[in-house]
N, C-alpha and C positions, 0 to 999 in steps of 0.2 A: 340537554346532555351534549357534552362536547366529544368530538372524535379526535383521534390522533393517528399519526403514522410514523413509522421509523424507516430509516434507510435500510433496505434489505439486500440490494444488489448494486453492482457497478458494471458497466460495459467498457472494456478497454480494447482499443485497436493496437495490434502488435505486428512487428515485422516477421517474426518466426514463431509459430505457435508452439512447437515442441520446446524451444528454448525458454519461452515465457512460462509455459506450464511447469516445467522443471524448477524454475526460479521460485515461483509462488508456492509450489508444493513443498519444496525443500525448506524455504524460509519460514512459512507460516503453517506448515503441516496441512495444507489444503488437500482435499480429496477430489480427484477428477471424477465427476459423476456422469457427465455426458460428453461425448465427442462426436462431431459430425462434420466431415470435410474440413473446412477452415475455421472451425469454432470449437471451443471447449468450455464447459461449465465447471468451475471449481467451487467447492464448498469448504469454507473455513470452519475450524472447530466450534466457533460461536454461532454458526448458522449463516453468516454473511456469504452471499453468492457473488463470485467474480466471473463474469463472462469475458473470455478472451477471444478476439476475432482477428484472424490473420489477414493483414492487408499487404504484406510484403514490403520490400524496401521502396516501392514506388510512392508510398505515402510519406509525407514529411510531417514532423511534429513541430508545431509552432507554439513555443512556450509562452509567447506574449499574446496569443489569440484568445478568443472567447471559448468557454466550455471547460471541460474537465482538465484540471491542472496537475493533480497528484492524488495519491491515495495516502491517507493518514490512518494508521492503526494505533491501538492503545493496548497496553499490557497492565495487568493489575498488580504486579510486583516489581520491585527493583531488580530482583534476580532475573525475572523475565526480560527486562530491558537489557541486562548484561548479556543474556543469551542471544538476543537479536543483534546486539552490537558485535559480538564475537562471530556469529554466523555470517553476518554481512562481510566482516573482515576476511573470514575463511573463503568466502565466495569471490573475493576481490571486488566487492560492490559497495564497500563502506566509504562514506564521505566525511562525516563528523558527528560529534555528540556535543550538544549545547543545552544550557538551562536558561529559560526565560520565564519570569513570573511564577517561579516555583515548579515549572513543568520541565522535565528533561526529555529531550528528543534525540533519538538516534536516527541519522539520515543516511540513506544509501541511494543507489540508482538501480533500476531494473535493467534487464538486458537491452532495452531500447533507450536508456538514458532518462526514463521518467523517474522523478523523485519518489522515493518510498520512505515515509517517516513512521517511526514507532515512538509513542509517547508514554510517559509515566509521570504522575498517576493518571488514571483513566478520568475522562471528563466527569463521570458520575461521582468520582471521589473528590475531585478538586475542580470546580468550575473555572473556566478560563477567564483571566482578568486583563490580559494584554494579548496583542497579536504578535506572533513570531515574525520577525522581519523577513524570514526566508519564504513566507507565504506570498510575498510580492514579487519574487524574482523568478 
């Protein structure tokens, strides 16, 4: 008998907790379920957990280093993708929309400049066949 696991949570260090909580709550409709001092746990509608931990401006983000690089989300409808594109534009956080290998990705930046991508179709609907070149930058 084989066992499997799925990604359930991500931990992200941020400069300002309130600013980041507001961003992820407003964009992805996350619910803040726990807050303690310099940390908050957000629950996305699909059950994914995002832990945000405030580190202040004293920490630098090295995009070329090892470890967590970005969060990529997926939406199950083209209308959902348009919603995220428009919301990122309204927030002043939109970067671009592109299509690679039949997958359309809307990209923006969170308040700390960390890339946030929303893709359609969902990987369960269309398995990936190529790498998006933006994953390397």
